[in-house]
N, C-alpha and C positions, 0 to 999 in steps of 0.2 A: 260470527262477530261482525259488527259494522266495519266497513272500510274506513280508514283514518285519513282525513283530508291532509293536505300538505303541511299546513302550519296551524291547525286548530284542533280542539279537543272534541271527542265524541261523547264525553260524559262529565258531569259535574263532580263525579266521584273519582275522576282521574287526578288524585291528589293524595298526599300522605295522611294516614288515619289520624295522627295527632293534631292535625289542623282542625278536624271536626270535633275531636274530644275537647281541645282547648276552646273552640268556638262555643260549645255548649256552656263551658265554664264562664266565658266572657259574657254571653247573653244573660246568664243568670246573675252574675255578680257585678259586672262592670258595663252595663248597657250604654252608659253615656261616655265611656272612655274613647279617646282617639289615639291613633298610632301613625307613625311615619316609618317607612322602610326604604332602603336604598340598595341598588345593585353594586356589588364590589367585585371588581375584576382582578382577583388575586393573581391569576396567571398572566396578566398583561397581554391578553389576546388582542389582536388587531382585527377590527370589524370592517368588512367590505362596504363600499359605497352603497347606499340605499338600504342598509340593514335595518335602520330604525323605522323606515317607512313600512317595510314588510312586517316587522314586529307589531307596529301599530294596527295593521289590518287584522293580524291574528288576535290581538287583544280585543279589538272591536267585536270579532266573531264570538268571543267568549260570553258576551251578553245574551246570546241565544240559548245557553245551557240552562237546563232545569232538571230537578230531581224527578225521575219517572216513578210511576207506581211500582214497577218491578224493583227499582233501586230502593225505594222506601221500604218495601216489604223485606228486602234483604237485610237492611239495617235493623228493622224491627225484630227479626228472627235471630240475627247473628249478634247483635249488640244491645241486649236488653237494658243496659245502663244509659243508653241514649233515650231520654224520656219523650213521650208523645208530643209535648209542647215544642221541644227542640226540633223534632222531626217535621212537625207542621211548619215551623219557621223555615227549616232548610228547604222544604217543598216550595215555599214562596220566595226563596232567595234567588237573586240574579246578580251576576257580576256587573259592576258599574265601571266601564272603561274610563270614565271621567276621573276616577280615583288614581289613575296611572298616568304619569308623565314620562314620555320617551323622547330623547333627542340624541343627535349624533354630531360630534365635531371631529371631522377628519376620520381617523380610525378608532376614535374613542366613543364608546356607548355609555349613555347615562339613562338610568331608569329609577324613578322614585314613585312611591305610593303613599297616599295620605287620605285619611278618612276615619270614620268610626271603627274602632278596633274590631268589633264583632263582624264587620263587613270586610275590612281589608285583610284580615288574618288569612283568608283563603288564597291570596294572590301569590305568595312567595314561591311555592313549589311549581305551579304551572308556568310562571314567568321564567324560572330557571330552565324548565323542560323545553319551553318554546325557544329560548335563546340558544340552547345547545343544538336542538334539531335544526333550527334555521341556520346556525353557523356552519354546521357540517354540509348542509345543502348548498349554501351560497359560496362556500369555499371549495366546492367540488370534491369533498372528501370521499374516498372509496373504502367501503367496508368489505369484510368477508361475506361469503354467501350465507343464505338462511340455513342451509344444511350444516355449515361449519359453526354457526352460532349455536345451534342445537347440540352439536357434538361436543363443543367446548364446555357448554353448560352441563351436559351429562357427565363428562369426566370430572368436573369440579364437584358436583353433588355426590358422585360416587366416592370421591376422595374424602369428602366430609363424612360420609357414611362410615368409611373405614376408620376415621378418627373417633367415631362414637359420639358426635355432637349434633345439636339441633341448630338449624340455620333458617333465618328469615331473610327475605329479599327486601332491601332498603334503597333501591336505586332509582327512584323516580326523578329526582331533581337533576341528576347529571347523566341521564340516559342518552344513548346515541340517538334514539328515535322511539316513537311509540311502537313501530313495527318490531324493532329489536327487543324492546321490553316485553312485548307479547310473546315473541319466540322464546325468550328466556323463561317466562312463566310456563309456557307450554312444556318445555323440557324439564323444568323443576317439578311440575305436577306429574309428568309421566315417569321420570326416573328418580324422583326425590325420596319416595318411600318414607321411612322414619325421620331422616334428617330434616326434610323441608317442612316447616311448620306454618308458613304464611308469608304475607306480603304487607309492607307498609302502605301500598297503593290499594285503596278501597275498590276502585273499578276493576283492577286486575284480580283482586281477591274474589270479587263476585263472578267475574268471567271464568275463572279457573277453580271455583268452588273450594277456596281455602280460607284461612282466617286473616282478617285485617289486624295488623299489629302496630301498637304505638301507645304512648301515654301523653307526655307533654314535651315541649322544646324549651330552649333557652329563653325565648321571649316571654314565657310565663313568669319566670323569675326576674327578668329584666324589667317588666312592667311593675312587678311588686316592689322592686327597688325604687322606681320613680314614685310610687304611691306611698310606700312605708319606710323607705330608707334602706341603705345597703345592709345594715346590721340585721334587719328584720326580714329581708327579702326571702331567704330560704325558708325560714320557719313559717311565716305567714303564707307563703306560696304553697307549702306542703299542707298546712291546715286548710286552706281553701280547696285544695285538690280533694282532700278527704271529705270536706263538706259536700262537694258535688258528687263524688263517686263512691263514698261510703265503703271503701275497701276494694272496690274493683279497680282495675288499671293501676296496679300497685308497684310499678317500677319507677323509681325516682331518679331524675337526671341530676348529676352530682357536681358539675364543673362550671356552673355559670359564673361563680366568683371564687374559683379554685376549690378542689375537693377538700383542701385543708379547712377552709371556712365552713364548707357544707357539713362535714362530719362533726364539727363542734356543736352544730344545732340539730343534727340527726340523732336525737336522744333516744332513750330506751323505748319511749312510746312510739315514735316514728319507726325505729328499727324493727320493732315487733309488728307494727301495723303494715308496713310496706314489704312486699315480697322480695325486694332487692333493689339494686341500683344499676344505672347505665353508665358505662365508660365511654367518653367521647373525645378525650384528649390526654396527652401525656403518656408516660411509659406504662403500658398495661400491666406489667408484672409488678412494678412498684405500687400501682393502684390496687392490684389484687391483695398484696401484702397489707396495705392500709385498711382495706375493707374487712379482711379476715381478722386483723387485730382489733378493729373497731367492734365487730360483733362479739368477739371473745371477751373483750373488756366489759361488755354488758351482760355476760353470762348467756349469750345466744350462740347456739351451734351454727357456725357458718354454712354447714352442709344443708341446713334447712332454708338457706337463702340463695339468691341467684345474682350473678353479675351478667348483664347484657353488654357485650363488647360490640362497638359499632364504629370504631375510628379507623377508616382507611384500610379495611381488612383484605387480605388475600390468603391463600392456603398456607404459605410459610408462616405468616404472622399468627394465624389461628392455631397451627400445629405447635408453635412455640408456647402459646398461652395454655393450650391443653396440657402439654407436657409439664408445665410449671404448676398448674392449678389443680390437676386431677385429684379427686378425692378430698380436696380441701374445701371447696365451695361449689355450688351449682353454677353451671356455665351455659350460655347460649350466645349466638352470634347473629348480628344484623349486618349483612354484606350488601353494599350498594354498588358503587361504580364498577368494581371488579366483576360484577355479574352483568350489569346492563350497558356497560360501555367498554368492553374488552373485545373490540371487533376490528382493530387495526389503527385508526387515527388516535392521536393523543387525546385523552379525556380532558375536558375543560376544567379549570380551577376557578370556579366562580361561586359566589354566595349572594343571597339577598337577606339582609338583616334589618331588624328593627333598629332605628336610630334615635327615636324620641317617642315619648308617651305623654298623653294629656289625660290624667285622671279627671273625672267629671267635676271634682271639687278642688282641682289644683290648677296647674299651668303646664305649658310645654316644658318637658325636662329631658335632656339628653340621657340616653341609656347606653350601657356598656356591657361587654362580656369579657371576663377575665378567666379564660380557661387555663388548664394546667400546661398548655403549650402556648408560650408567649406569642408565637407566630399567629395564633388564632384569636388574639385580642381584637375586639372590634369596638368602635366608638371614638368620640372626640378625645384627643390627648389630655385636655384639661380635666375631663370627667374621669378618665382612666386614672390619672394621678390622684384625683380626689378620692375615688373608690379605694385605691391602694392605701392612702393615708388613713381613711376611716376604718378600714379592715385590718390595718397594721400589716400589710403585705410588703415584702421587699420589692 
């Protein structure tokens, strides 16, 4: 494996898989749309002097990344639903650092991204990864040894094996570092056996010969709300996903505008067509009850469907979900920070979210996310209030 520079990436595929799957959809359906993203410091972390300048250097270096022939071949073989036109596009894609604005006022860091959506969609995850890795480096954080990272990961995947569940690694965005991430994948590959089914990180999946995993993120539905309105965002977003992937990548994200609103539009056609849903906020057991009841109300056996749980998971939370849901519905788990940043220092609580969208036949419109956890709401307060009014949410 190539050595990893201090604050830059070795591969354009060092990103979450759903960024590429959404990018293909955007290239095909919304090539003229624009987007804005913003860094949100949920954990109120204080950034050391000079942080912004070093981050700018790392972002500039990302312009050198490009898809290699080997990487393109991996995608062709592993992901047949990524069509040749898109892969040719990705081969010619280069990050444009001019799309990213970075500045610092005292201990506060500001990062914003703006440009054509099909281009800017790839920035979110690497920006978060860079911020995390640089933060730990510049604050002199001390982590456990490589051997301890591998041993902890081995114990975790063996515990999940004993639970009889499948686990994917979802930890790119808040990882401690590239090196720790790689060590975690090394251990998962070596000791994972049946439980370990893949990684959301395409580069790591290629390096460790496992499956890249992901479908779409909240921004897919947030853009659809800006283009088609809050009432139609879920339904048209799902329809467009089907138009692009024709039955592949069939796990639907359910909480962009609360799961209550989602399931009102997740009708029998969608419920049969999609393999299942992903849980990303709110009480997982209440969500499971809601999903099971939904399928049963449509005459669908819930045991033929799957819930992917991915919200802040650790072993205890997974064990509780398994005990509650066993034999009621299919289960799988996407575990992120608890795998890639359980090495001593406190994990960062940060996000980069779409804040506005510009459909090519519209105007700049603020976008929001109304998850099942009110603490995860994102967006301007006026737009949040408007969305809640339109969707008749309390």
